[in-house]
C-alpha positions as a Markdown table, in Angstrom:
| # | Residue | x | y | z |
|---|---|---|---|---|
| 1 | Unk | 15.3 | 7.2 | 52.9 |
| 2 | Unk | 12.6 | 4.6 | 52.1 |
| 3 | Unk | 11.1 | 4.7 | 48.6 |
| 4 | Unk | 7.7 | 6.2 | 48.2 |
| 5 | Unk | 5.3 | 4.2 | 46.0 |
| 6 | Unk | 3.4 | 6.0 | 43.3 |
| 7 | Unk | -0.2 | 4.9 | 42.9 |
| 8 | Unk | -2.2 | 5.8 | 39.9 |
| 9 | Unk | -5.6 | 6.8 | 41.1 |
| 10 | Unk | -9.0 | 7.1 | 39.4 |
| 11 | Unk | -7.9 | 10.2 | 37.4 |
| 12 | Unk | -5.2 | 8.2 | 35.7 |
| 13 | Unk | -7.4 | 5.2 | 35.1 |
| 14 | Unk | -10.1 | 7.5 | 33.6 |
| 15 | Unk | -7.5 | 9.0 | 31.3 |
| 16 | Unk | -6.6 | 5.4 | 30.1 |
| 17 | Unk | -10.2 | 4.6 | 29.6 |
| 18 | Unk | -10.8 | 7.7 | 27.7 |
| 19 | Unk | -7.8 | 7.0 | 25.4 |
| 20 | Unk | -9.0 | 3.5 | 24.8 |
| 21 | Unk | -12.5 | 4.5 | 24.1 |
| 22 | Unk | -11.4 | 7.0 | 21.5 |
| 23 | Unk | -10.5 | 4.0 | 19.3 |
| 24 | Unk | -14.0 | 2.8 | 19.2 |
| 25 | Unk | -16.5 | 4.4 | 16.7 |
| 26 | Unk | -19.4 | 4.5 | 19.0 |
| 27 | Unk | -22.7 | 6.3 | 19.2 |
| 28 | Unk | -24.5 | 6.6 | 22.6 |
| 29 | Unk | -25.8 | 9.5 | 24.7 |
| 30 | Unk | -27.6 | 10.6 | 27.6 |
| 31 | Unk | -31.3 | 10.3 | 27.2 |
| 32 | Unk | -33.7 | 10.2 | 30.1 |
| 33 | Unk | -32.9 | 8.1 | 33.1 |
| 34 | Unk | -34.5 | 7.2 | 36.4 |
| 35 | Unk | -32.6 | 8.3 | 39.4 |
| 36 | Unk | -30.2 | 10.9 | 40.7 |
| 37 | Unk | -26.6 | 10.6 | 39.7 |
| 38 | Unk | -25.4 | 9.1 | 43.0 |
| 39 | Unk | -22.7 | 6.4 | 42.6 |
| 40 | Unk | -23.4 | 6.3 | 38.9 |
| 41 | Unk | -20.2 | 4.9 | 37.4 |
| 42 | Unk | -17.7 | 2.2 | 38.5 |
| 43 | Unk | -14.7 | 4.4 | 39.2 |
| 44 | Unk | -16.5 | 7.2 | 40.9 |
| 45 | Unk | -18.1 | 4.8 | 43.4 |
| 46 | Unk | -14.6 | 4.3 | 44.7 |
| 47 | Unk | -14.1 | 8.1 | 45.1 |
| 48 | Unk | -17.2 | 9.6 | 46.8 |
| 49 | Unk | -15.4 | 12.9 | 47.6 |
| 50 | Unk | -15.3 | 13.6 | 43.9 |
| 51 | Unk | -18.8 | 12.3 | 43.1 |
| 52 | Unk | -21.0 | 15.1 | 41.7 |
| 53 | Unk | -24.6 | 14.0 | 42.5 |
| 54 | Unk | -26.7 | 16.9 | 41.2 |
| 55 | Unk | -26.5 | 20.3 | 39.6 |
| 56 | Unk | -29.1 | 23.0 | 39.6 |
| 57 | Unk | -29.4 | 26.4 | 37.9 |
| 58 | Unk | -32.3 | 28.8 | 38.5 |
| 59 | Unk | -33.2 | 32.4 | 38.8 |
| 60 | Unk | -33.1 | 33.2 | 42.5 |
| 61 | Unk | -36.7 | 33.5 | 43.7 |
| 62 | Unk | -36.0 | 36.1 | 46.3 |
| 63 | Unk | -33.4 | 38.0 | 44.3 |
| 64 | Unk | -34.4 | 37.7 | 40.6 |
| 65 | Unk | -31.6 | 39.9 | 39.4 |
| 66 | Unk | -29.3 | 37.0 | 40.2 |
| 67 | Unk | -29.0 | 33.3 | 39.3 |
| 68 | Unk | -28.1 | 30.6 | 41.8 |
| 69 | Unk | -25.9 | 27.7 | 40.8 |
| 70 | Unk | -25.8 | 24.6 | 43.0 |
| 71 | Unk | -23.5 | 21.6 | 42.7 |
| 72 | Unk | -23.8 | 18.7 | 45.2 |
| 73 | Unk | -21.1 | 16.2 | 45.9 |
| 74 | Unk | -20.3 | 13.2 | 48.3 |
| 75 | Unk | -23.5 | 11.1 | 48.1 |
| 76 | Unk | -25.4 | 9.2 | 50.7 |
| 77 | Unk | -24.0 | 10.9 | 53.8 |
| 78 | Unk | -25.4 | 9.1 | 56.9 |
| 79 | Unk | -25.8 | 11.9 | 59.5 |
| 80 | Unk | -24.2 | 9.9 | 62.3 |
| 81 | Unk | -21.1 | 8.9 | 60.2 |
| 82 | Unk | -18.5 | 10.0 | 62.6 |
| 83 | Unk | -15.9 | 10.5 | 64.0 |
| 84 | Unk | -14.6 | 12.1 | 60.8 |
| 85 | Unk | -17.8 | 12.6 | 59.0 |
| 86 | Unk | -17.6 | 13.7 | 55.4 |
| 87 | Unk | -14.9 | 16.4 | 54.6 |
| 88 | Unk | -14.4 | 18.0 | 51.3 |
| 89 | Unk | -11.2 | 16.7 | 49.6 |
| 90 | Unk | -8.3 | 19.1 | 49.4 |
| 91 | Unk | -7.1 | 17.0 | 46.5 |
| 92 | Unk | -10.2 | 17.6 | 44.3 |
| 93 | Unk | -10.8 | 20.6 | 42.0 |
| 94 | Unk | -14.5 | 21.3 | 42.2 |
| 95 | Unk | -15.8 | 23.4 | 39.3 |
| 96 | Unk | -19.1 | 24.9 | 38.0 |
| 97 | Unk | -18.9 | 25.7 | 34.3 |
| 98 | Unk | -21.0 | 28.3 | 32.3 |
| 99 | Unk | -21.4 | 28.4 | 28.5 |
| 100 | Unk | -22.9 | 31.8 | 27.7 |
| 101 | Unk | -22.4 | 31.5 | 23.9 |
| 102 | Unk | -23.9 | 28.1 | 23.1 |
| 103 | Unk | -20.8 | 26.6 | 21.5 |
| 104 | Unk | -20.3 | 23.8 | 24.0 |
| 105 | Unk | -17.3 | 25.5 | 25.6 |
| 106 | Unk | -17.1 | 26.9 | 29.1 |
| 107 | Unk | -16.6 | 30.7 | 29.0 |
| 108 | Unk | -16.9 | 31.1 | 32.8 |
| 109 | Unk | -15.6 | 28.7 | 35.5 |
| 110 | Unk | -16.0 | 28.9 | 39.2 |
| 111 | Unk | -13.3 | 26.8 | 40.9 |
| 112 | Unk | -13.5 | 25.7 | 44.5 |
| 113 | Unk | -10.4 | 24.4 | 46.4 |
| 114 | Unk | -10.5 | 23.2 | 50.0 |
| 115 | Unk | -8.0 | 22.8 | 52.8 |
| 116 | Unk | -8.0 | 21.3 | 56.2 |
| 117 | Unk | -7.4 | 23.3 | 59.4 |
| 118 | Unk | -7.0 | 20.9 | 62.3 |
| 119 | Unk | -6.9 | 22.7 | 65.7 |
| 120 | Unk | -5.8 | 19.9 | 67.9 |
| 121 | Unk | -4.2 | 16.8 | 66.4 |
| 122 | Unk | -3.9 | 15.1 | 69.8 |
| 123 | Unk | -7.6 | 14.1 | 70.0 |
| 124 | Unk | -9.8 | 11.9 | 67.9 |
| 125 | Unk | -12.8 | 14.2 | 68.3 |
| 126 | Unk | -14.3 | 16.2 | 65.4 |
| 127 | Unk | -15.3 | 18.7 | 68.0 |
| 128 | Unk | -14.2 | 19.0 | 71.7 |
| 129 | Unk | -17.3 | 20.6 | 72.9 |
| 130 | Unk | -20.4 | 22.5 | 71.7 |
| 131 | Unk | -19.9 | 24.7 | 68.7 |
| 132 | Unk | -21.8 | 28.0 | 68.7 |
| 133 | Unk | -19.7 | 29.8 | 66.1 |
| 134 | Unk | -17.2 | 28.8 | 63.4 |
| 135 | Unk | -14.4 | 30.4 | 65.4 |
| 136 | Unk | -15.1 | 28.5 | 68.6 |
| 137 | Unk | -11.9 | 26.5 | 69.7 |
| 138 | Unk | -14.2 | 23.5 | 70.2 |
| 139 | Unk | -14.6 | 23.2 | 66.4 |
| 140 | Unk | -11.5 | 21.0 | 65.9 |
| 141 | Unk | -11.6 | 19.6 | 62.3 |
| 142 | Unk | -12.2 | 22.8 | 60.3 |
| 143 | Unk | -12.1 | 23.3 | 56.6 |
| 144 | Unk | -11.9 | 26.5 | 54.5 |
| 145 | Unk | -11.9 | 27.2 | 50.8 |
| 146 | Unk | -11.1 | 29.6 | 48.0 |
| 147 | Unk | -13.3 | 30.6 | 45.0 |
| 148 | Unk | -11.7 | 31.5 | 41.7 |
| 149 | Unk | -13.5 | 32.9 | 38.7 |
| 150 | Unk | -12.0 | 32.0 | 35.4 |
| 151 | Unk | -13.1 | 33.9 | 32.3 |
| 152 | Unk | -11.8 | 35.8 | 29.3 |
| 153 | Unk | -9.9 | 38.1 | 31.6 |
| 154 | Unk | -8.0 | 35.3 | 33.3 |
| 155 | Unk | -8.3 | 33.7 | 36.7 |
| 156 | Unk | -9.4 | 35.9 | 39.7 |
| 157 | Unk | -9.6 | 34.8 | 43.3 |
| 158 | Unk | -12.9 | 36.3 | 44.4 |
| 159 | Unk | -12.9 | 34.7 | 47.9 |
| 160 | Unk | -10.3 | 33.1 | 50.1 |
| 161 | Unk | -10.2 | 31.4 | 53.5 |
| 162 | Unk | -14.0 | 31.1 | 53.5 |
| 163 | Unk | -15.1 | 28.9 | 56.4 |
| 164 | Unk | -16.9 | 25.6 | 55.9 |
| 165 | Unk | -19.6 | 25.1 | 58.6 |
| 166 | Unk | -19.3 | 21.9 | 60.6 |
| 167 | Unk | -21.3 | 18.9 | 59.7 |
| 168 | Unk | -24.5 | 18.6 | 61.8 |
| 169 | Unk | -23.1 | 16.2 | 64.4 |
| 170 | Unk | -26.1 | 16.5 | 66.7 |
| 171 | Unk | -27.9 | 18.8 | 69.2 |
| 172 | Unk | -25.2 | 18.4 | 71.9 |
| 173 | Unk | -22.5 | 19.5 | 69.6 |
| 174 | Unk | -24.5 | 22.1 | 67.6 |
| 175 | Unk | -27.3 | 23.4 | 69.8 |
| 176 | Unk | -28.0 | 26.1 | 67.1 |
| 177 | Unk | -26.8 | 24.6 | 63.9 |
| 178 | Unk | -28.8 | 26.9 | 61.6 |
| 179 | Unk | -27.2 | 30.0 | 63.0 |
| 180 | Unk | -23.7 | 28.6 | 62.6 |
| 181 | Unk | -24.4 | 27.5 | 59.0 |
| 182 | Unk | -26.0 | 30.9 | 58.1 |
| 183 | Unk | -22.8 | 32.7 | 59.3 |
| 184 | Unk | -20.9 | 30.7 | 56.7 |
| 185 | Unk | -22.7 | 32.4 | 53.8 |
| 186 | Unk | -20.1 | 34.8 | 52.4 |
| 187 | Unk | -20.1 | 37.7 | 50.0 |
| 188 | Unk | -17.2 | 37.6 | 47.5 |
| 189 | Unk | -15.1 | 40.5 | 46.3 |
| 190 | Unk | -17.4 | 40.8 | 43.2 |
| 191 | Unk | -20.7 | 40.7 | 45.1 |
| 192 | Unk | -21.5 | 37.0 | 44.7 |
| 193 | Unk | -22.8 | 34.9 | 47.6 |
| 194 | Unk | -21.1 | 31.6 | 48.3 |
| 195 | Unk | -21.7 | 28.7 | 50.6 |
| 196 | Unk | -20.1 | 25.3 | 50.8 |
| 197 | Unk | -21.2 | 22.8 | 53.5 |
| 198 | Unk | -23.4 | 19.9 | 54.5 |
| 199 | Unk | -27.1 | 20.0 | 53.5 |
| 200 | Unk | -30.0 | 17.6 | 53.4 |
| 201 | Unk | -30.0 | 16.0 | 50.0 |
| 202 | Unk | -32.5 | 18.0 | 48.0 |
| 203 | Unk | -33.1 | 15.2 | 45.5 |
| 204 | Unk | -36.1 | 13.0 | 45.9 |
| 205 | Unk | -36.7 | 9.6 | 44.4 |
| 206 | Unk | -37.8 | 6.1 | 45.1 |
| 207 | Unk | -34.6 | 4.2 | 44.3 |
| 208 | Unk | -36.5 | 1.0 | 44.1 |
| 209 | Unk | -36.9 | 2.0 | 40.4 |
| 210 | Unk | -33.6 | 0.1 | 40.0 |
| 211 | Unk | -35.4 | -3.1 | 40.8 |
| 212 | Unk | -36.2 | -3.8 | 37.2 |
| 213 | Unk | -37.9 | -0.5 | 36.7 |
| 214 | Unk | -40.2 | -1.2 | 39.7 |
| 215 | Unk | -42.7 | 1.7 | 39.5 |
| 216 | Unk | -44.9 | 1.3 | 42.6 |
| 217 | Unk | -48.2 | 2.9 | 43.4 |
| 218 | Unk | -47.9 | 6.3 | 45.0 |
| 219 | Unk | -49.2 | 5.0 | 48.3 |
| 220 | Unk | -46.3 | 2.6 | 48.5 |
| 221 | Unk | -43.6 | 5.1 | 47.4 |
| 222 | Unk | -40.8 | 6.1 | 49.7 |
| 223 | Unk | -38.2 | 8.8 | 49.3 |
| 224 | Unk | -35.0 | 6.8 | 49.4 |
| 225 | Unk | -32.9 | 9.9 | 50.2 |
| 226 | Unk | -35.0 | 11.0 | 53.2 |
| 227 | Unk | -32.7 | 11.4 | 56.2 |
| 228 | Unk | -29.6 | 11.5 | 54.0 |
| 229 | Unk | -27.2 | 14.4 | 53.7 |
| 230 | Unk | -24.9 | 15.6 | 50.9 |
| 231 | Unk | -22.3 | 18.3 | 50.4 |
| 232 | Unk | -23.4 | 21.5 | 48.7 |
| 233 | Unk | -21.5 | 24.2 | 46.8 |
| 234 | Unk | -23.8 | 27.1 | 46.0 |
| 235 | Unk | -23.0 | 30.5 | 44.4 |
| 236 | Unk | -25.4 | 33.3 | 43.6 |
| 237 | Unk | -24.3 | 35.5 | 40.7 |
| 238 | Unk | -25.7 | 38.7 | 39.3 |
| 239 | Unk | -27.0 | 38.1 | 35.8 |
| 240 | Unk | -24.8 | 40.8 | 34.4 |
| 241 | Unk | -21.8 | 38.7 | 35.4 |
| 242 | Unk | -23.1 | 35.6 | 33.5 |
| 243 | Unk | -24.3 | 37.1 | 30.1 |
| 244 | Unk | -21.7 | 37.3 | 27.3 |
| 245 | Unk | -22.4 | 41.0 | 26.7 |
| 246 | Unk | -22.8 | 42.1 | 30.3 |
| 247 | Unk | -26.6 | 42.7 | 29.9 |
| 248 | Unk | -29.1 | 42.1 | 32.7 |
| 249 | Unk | -30.9 | 39.3 | 30.9 |
| 250 | Unk | -34.3 | 41.1 | 30.9 |
| 251 | Unk | -35.5 | 40.0 | 27.4 |
| 252 | Unk | -36.5 | 36.3 | 27.0 |
| 253 | Unk | -36.0 | 36.7 | 23.2 |
| 254 | Unk | -32.5 | 37.9 | 23.5 |
| 255 | Unk | -30.1 | 35.0 | 23.0 |
| 256 | Unk | -27.6 | 36.6 | 25.4 |
| 257 | Unk | -30.1 | 35.7 | 28.2 |
| 258 | Unk | -29.4 | 32.0 | 27.8 |
| 259 | Unk | -26.6 | 30.1 | 29.5 |
| 260 | Unk | -25.7 | 26.5 | 29.8 |
| 261 | Unk | -24.4 | 25.0 | 33.1 |
| 262 | Unk | -22.7 | 21.9 | 34.3 |
| 263 | Unk | -20.4 | 20.9 | 37.2 |
| 264 | Unk | -17.3 | 18.7 | 37.4 |
| 265 | Unk | -14.7 | 17.3 | 39.8 |
| 266 | Unk | -11.1 | 16.7 | 38.8 |
| 267 | Unk | -8.1 | 15.0 | 40.3 |
| 268 | Unk | -4.5 | 15.1 | 39.4 |
| 269 | Unk | -3.0 | 12.2 | 37.4 |
| 270 | Unk | -0.9 | 10.8 | 40.2 |
| 271 | Unk | -0.9 | 10.6 | 44.0 |
| 272 | Unk | 2.1 | 9.8 | 46.1 |
| 273 | Unk | 1.6 | 7.9 | 49.4 |
| 274 | Unk | 4.4 | 7.9 | 51.9 |
| 275 | Unk | 5.2 | 4.9 | 54.1 |
| 276 | Unk | 3.7 | 4.6 | 57.5 |
| 277 | Unk | 5.4 | 6.5 | 60.4 |
| 278 | Unk | 6.1 | 9.7 | 58.6 |
| 279 | Unk | 4.5 | 13.0 | 59.8 |
| 280 | Unk | 0.9 | 13.6 | 58.8 |
| 281 | Unk | 1.8 | 16.4 | 56.4 |
| 282 | Unk | 3.9 | 14.0 | 54.3 |
| 283 | Unk | 1.3 | 11.2 | 54.1 |
| 284 | Unk | 0.1 | 12.1 | 50.7 |
| 285 | Unk | 0.7 | 14.5 | 47.8 |
| 286 | Unk | -0.6 | 14.9 | 44.3 |
| 287 | Unk | 0.9 | 16.0 | 41.0 |
| 288 | Unk | 0.4 | 16.1 | 37.3 |
| 289 | Unk | -2.4 | 17.5 | 35.1 |
| 290 | Unk | -5.9 | 17.7 | 36.3 |
| 291 | Unk | -8.2 | 15.0 | 34.9 |
| 292 | Unk | -11.9 | 15.2 | 35.1 |
| 293 | Unk | -13.4 | 12.3 | 37.0 |
| 294 | Unk | -17.0 | 13.4 | 37.4 |
| 295 | Unk | -19.4 | 15.5 | 35.3 |
| 296 | Unk | -23.1 | 16.4 | 35.8 |
| 297 | Unk | -25.2 | 18.8 | 33.8 |
| 298 | Unk | -28.7 | 17.6 | 33.0 |
| 299 | Unk | -29.9 | 15.3 | 35.8 |
| 300 | Unk | -30.2 | 11.6 | 35.5 |
| 301 | Unk | -27.9 | 11.0 | 32.6 |
| 302 | Unk | -25.1 | 8.6 | 33.5 |
| 303 | Unk | -27.1 | 6.5 | 35.9 |
| 304 | Unk | -29.1 | 4.2 | 33.7 |
| 305 | Unk | -28.5 | 5.4 | 30.1 |
| 306 | Unk | -24.8 | 5.0 | 29.6 |
| 307 | Unk | -23.7 | 1.3 | 29.6 |
| 308 | Unk | -21.4 | 0.1 | 32.3 |
| 309 | Unk | -18.4 | -0.1 | 29.9 |
| 310 | Unk | -18.8 | 3.5 | 29.0 |
| 311 | Unk | -19.8 | 5.2 | 32.2 |
| 312 | Unk | -16.3 | 6.3 | 33.2 |
| 313 | Unk | -15.8 | 7.7 | 29.7 |
| 314 | Unk | -18.9 | 9.9 | 30.1 |
| 315 | Unk | -17.6 | 11.2 | 33.4 |
| 316 | Unk | -14.3 | 12.2 | 31.7 |
| 317 | Unk | -15.9 | 13.7 | 28.6 |
| 318 | Unk | -16.7 | 17.3 | 27.8 |
| 319 | Unk | -19.8 | 18.8 | 26.2 |
| 320 | Unk | -18.0 | 19.6 | 22.9 |
| 321 | Unk | -17.6 | 15.8 | 22.4 |
| 322 | Unk | -21.2 | 14.9 | 23.0 |
| 323 | Unk | -21.9 | 14.2 | 19.3 |
| 324 | Unk | -20.5 | 10.7 | 19.9 |
| 325 | Unk | -23.5 | 10.0 | 22.2 |
| 326 | Unk | -26.3 | 11.1 | 19.9 |
| 327 | Unk | -28.0 | 7.7 | 19.3 |
| 328 | Unk | -28.9 | 7.3 | 23.0 |
| 329 | Unk | -31.0 | 10.5 | 22.7 |
| 330 | Unk | -32.6 | 9.7 | 19.4 |
| 331 | Unk | -33.3 | 6.0 | 20.3 |
| 332 | Unk | -33.4 | 5.8 | 24.1 |
| 333 | Unk | -33.3 | 2.5 | 25.9 |
| 334 | Unk | -35.7 | 3.6 | 28.5 |
| 335 | Unk | -38.5 | 4.0 | 25.8 |
| 336 | Unk | -37.9 | 0.4 | 24.8 |
| 337 | Unk | -38.2 | -0.7 | 28.5 |
| 338 | Unk | -41.5 | 1.2 | 28.9 |
| 339 | Unk | -42.8 | -0.5 | 25.8 |
| 340 | Unk | -41.5 | -3.9 | 26.7 |
| 341 | Unk | -42.4 | -4.0 | 30.4 |
| 342 | Unk | -45.6 | -1.9 | 30.4 |
| 343 | Unk | -46.8 | -2.1 | 26.8 |
| 344 | Unk | -46.8 | 1.7 | 26.5 |
| 345 | Unk | -47.0 | 3.0 | 22.9 |
| 346 | Unk | -43.9 | 5.1 | 22.9 |
| 347 | Unk | -43.0 | 7.5 | 20.0 |
| 348 | Unk | -40.9 | 6.2 | 17.2 |
| 349 | Unk | -37.2 | 7.0 | 16.7 |
| 350 | Unk | -35.5 | 9.3 | 16.0 |
| 351 | Unk | -36.6 | 11.4 | 19.0 |
| 352 | Unk | -36.1 | 15.0 | 18.0 |
| 353 | Unk | -38.1 | 16.1 | 21.0 |
| 354 | Unk | -35.4 | 14.6 | 23.4 |
| 355 | Unk | -32.7 | 16.2 | 21.3 |
| 356 | Unk | -34.3 | 19.6 | 21.9 |
| 357 | Unk | -34.8 | 19.0 | 25.6 |
| 358 | Unk | -31.4 | 17.6 | 26.4 |
| 359 | Unk | -29.0 | 18.7 | 23.8 |
| 360 | Unk | -30.0 | 22.0 | 22.1 |
| 361 | Unk | -32.6 | 23.6 | 24.2 |
| 362 | Unk | -36.1 | 24.3 | 23.1 |
| 363 | Unk | -36.5 | 26.8 | 20.3 |
| 364 | Unk | -38.2 | 30.0 | 21.6 |
| 365 | Unk | -37.5 | 29.0 | 25.2 |
| 366 | Unk | -33.9 | 28.2 | 26.1 |
| 367 | Unk | -32.1 | 27.4 | 22.8 |
| 368 | Unk | -29.1 | 29.6 | 22.1 |
| 369 | Unk | -28.4 | 31.0 | 18.7 |
| 370 | Unk | -26.2 | 28.9 | 16.5 |
| 371 | Unk | -26.2 | 26.2 | 19.3 |
| 372 | Unk | -23.8 | 23.3 | 19.2 |
| 373 | Unk | -25.7 | 20.3 | 20.5 |
| 374 | Unk | -24.4 | 19.2 | 23.9 |
| 375 | Unk | -25.6 | 18.1 | 27.3 |
| 376 | Unk | -26.0 | 21.1 | 29.6 |
| 377 | Unk | -28.6 | 22.6 | 31.9 |
| 378 | Unk | -29.8 | 25.4 | 29.6 |
| 379 | Unk | -31.4 | 28.4 | 31.4 |
| 380 | Unk | -33.2 | 31.4 | 30.0 |
| 381 | Unk | -32.4 | 33.8 | 32.8 |
| 382 | Unk | -34.9 | 36.4 | 31.6 |
| 383 | Unk | -37.9 | 34.2 | 32.5 |
| 384 | Unk | -39.0 | 35.3 | 36.0 |
| 385 | Unk | -39.4 | 32.7 | 38.8 |
| 386 | Unk | -42.9 | 31.4 | 39.5 |
| 387 | Unk | -44.5 | 32.4 | 42.8 |
| 388 | Unk | -45.6 | 28.9 | 43.4 |
| 389 | Unk | -43.3 | 26.4 | 41.7 |
| 390 | Unk | -45.0 | 23.3 | 40.3 |
| 391 | Unk | -43.0 | 20.1 | 40.5 |
| 392 | Unk | -43.7 | 19.3 | 36.9 |
| 393 | Unk | -42.0 | 22.5 | 35.6 |
| 394 | Unk | -42.6 | 23.0 | 31.9 |
| 395 | Unk | -45.0 | 20.1 | 31.7 |
| 396 | Unk | -47.2 | 22.1 | 34.1 |
| 397 | Unk | -46.9 | 25.2 | 31.9 |
| 398 | Unk | -44.2 | 27.0 | 34.0 |
| 399 | Unk | -41.5 | 28.3 | 31.7 |
| 400 | Unk | -39.1 | 28.8 | 34.5 |
| 401 | Unk | -39.2 | 25.1 | 35.4 |
| 402 | Unk | -37.2 | 22.1 | 34.1 |
| 403 | Unk | -36.0 | 21.6 | 31.4 |
| 404 | Unk | -35.5 | 25.4 | 31.4 |
| 405 | Unk | -32.9 | 25.4 | 34.1 |
| 406 | Unk | -33.5 | 23.1 | 37.1 |
| 407 | Unk | -35.1 | 24.3 | 40.3 |
| 408 | Unk | -34.6 | 22.3 | 43.6 |
| 409 | Unk | -38.3 | 21.4 | 43.6 |
| 410 | Unk | -38.5 | 20.1 | 40.0 |
| 411 | Unk | -39.5 | 16.5 | 39.9 |
| 412 | Unk | -37.1 | 15.5 | 37.2 |
| 413 | Unk | -37.8 | 11.8 | 37.6 |
| 414 | Unk | -41.5 | 12.1 | 36.8 |
| 415 | Unk | -40.8 | 14.7 | 34.1 |
| 416 | Unk | -38.2 | 12.5 | 32.5 |
| 417 | Unk | -40.4 | 9.4 | 32.6 |
| 418 | Unk | -43.3 | 11.2 | 31.0 |
| 419 | Unk | -41.1 | 12.9 | 28.4 |
| 420 | Unk | -39.6 | 9.6 | 27.3 |
| 421 | Unk | -43.1 | 8.1 | 27.3 |
| 422 | Unk | -44.2 | 10.6 | 24.8 |
| 423 | Unk | -45.7 | 13.6 | 26.6 |
| 424 | Unk | -43.3 | 16.0 | 24.9 |
| 425 | Unk | -43.2 | 14.3 | 21.5 |
| 426 | Unk | -46.7 | 15.6 | 20.8 |
| 427 | Unk | -45.4 | 19.2 | 21.1 |
| 428 | Unk | -43.2 | 18.6 | 18.1 |
| 429 | Unk | -45.5 | 16.2 | 16.2 |
| 430 | Unk | -49.1 | 17.2 | 16.3 |
| 431 | Unk | -50.3 | 14.0 | 14.8 |
| 432 | Unk | -49.0 | 11.9 | 17.7 |
| 433 | Unk | -51.3 | 11.2 | 20.7 |
| 434 | Unk | -49.4 | 10.1 | 23.8 |
| 435 | Unk | -50.3 | 6.9 | 25.5 |
| 436 | Unk | -52.8 | 7.6 | 28.3 |
| 437 | Unk | -50.3 | 6.1 | 30.8 |
| 438 | Unk | -47.8 | 8.9 | 30.2 |
| 439 | Unk | -49.9 | 11.5 | 32.0 |
| 440 | Unk | -49.5 | 9.8 | 35.4 |
| 441 | Unk | -46.2 | 8.0 | 35.0 |
| 442 | Unk | -43.8 | 8.6 | 38.0 |
| 443 | Unk | -42.1 | 7.1 | 41.0 |
| 444 | Unk | -44.8 | 8.4 | 43.5 |
| 445 | Unk | -42.4 | 10.7 | 45.3 |
| 446 | Unk | -43.4 | 14.3 | 44.7 |
| 447 | Unk | -41.0 | 16.2 | 46.9 |
| 448 | Unk | -38.4 | 16.1 | 49.7 |
| 449 | Unk | -39.0 | 15.4 | 53.3 |
| 450 | Unk | -37.5 | 18.7 | 54.4 |
| 451 | Unk | -38.7 | 21.9 | 52.9 |
| 452 | Unk | -36.3 | 24.1 | 51.0 |
| 453 | Unk | -35.2 | 27.4 | 52.4 |
| 454 | Unk | -36.7 | 30.7 | 51.2 |
| 455 | Unk | -33.3 | 32.3 | 50.8 |
| 456 | Unk | -29.7 | 31.4 | 49.8 |
| 457 | Unk | -28.4 | 28.7 | 49.8 |
| 458 | Unk | -32.0 | 27.4 | 49.5 |
| 459 | Unk | -31.0 | 23.8 | 50.2 |
| 460 | Unk | -32.4 | 22.6 | 53.6 |
| 461 | Unk | -30.2 | 22.2 | 56.6 |
| 462 | Unk | -28.7 | 18.7 | 57.1 |
| 463 | Unk | -30.2 | 16.0 | 59.2 |
| 464 | Unk | -28.5 | 15.9 | 62.6 |
| 465 | Unk | -26.4 | 12.9 | 63.6 |
| 466 | Unk | -28.3 | 12.2 | 66.8 |
| 467 | Unk | -31.6 | 11.4 | 65.0 |
């Protein structure tokens, strides 16, 4: 029998990078960057199926007894990218983590594993006719998934064989896409709602910011992600299933009401690729320990803050190790760029305001008791959702907005720019007056091109492939 080559993939390379980096006494950390975490690190650009682009955590606006967690993956999906479009990877472990103690450890994990279900391997077609329901025989390349909750009681499968709706191929293939996708929303055995499928990318930004911090007038701004899709995992969980004491998170002053959230993707350390000519089921296999290859909590971290030589290390790191990154919060590079390029009078280092926003939570708002500083989306679940969300979140006086959690509509680019500029520093240092430019700093893109949905999974339906 011919030998089968073993190829070390990105997981193994990240493990090597992590081990090597541990020998370096370094201090750098996420501060405030400029664009969503799409293709943010060298290794993950080669592995889009494991690339976590955005993570959100918010009290469900139409069901305030619950919290909705959203993790997006597989960036820059061009809607017409057939014939195979953008499947979830069966070899990736997708996870959403919850720290309900404040000790930088996950105490709850939601694990999502996918599998392929090809109906007819004798055709190249993704679908062989119009799809009006997930069970239609014309839906050829199907996927399904399981959901496992891991907590102090162990691992419990709360949903299995959940259908993934088809990608939005176009009107001929999916004459009523919204109905097909809505049917894929599933109630788990413990009364959570889950959805995993293609959506319009909810993030909005003018990515021309990467052209040497090119901040254009609002009239010239363009949402670079308009017309682009992404893959969404969404889960809606009763608050009583997220608090460490089982309470309903009704008191904003109760530290049990605060949780921290981040999402990851992991691959096993090795993959085995069979020689050509073998049956499809034997083409690939994976083995070994799971190695984290992507991580995203607070938005905008790895894109422009972590230097190129350390970006893969960040993706492989865990919140409990975030102390090594502290100097990039207290002395952010972005502040120096704002000063050097635009002559803005930024606050002096060390930036304790950014430490509060990004690492500990803000005292009296979303800071856990006895918190261990680490980068997570910290959400006080007891603060009710605003009836009319303002894109500037806490900067606009809305306590349920970013950086208390992250709603889909929060303009994290503008909030981040203004925070680094000094708008939040004055809240901690009354003798500091922010530069006048801080109040209007932004990329000029104030929202998405497609409105969000009013109910779960909230992320708008994907752009169709025929437009």
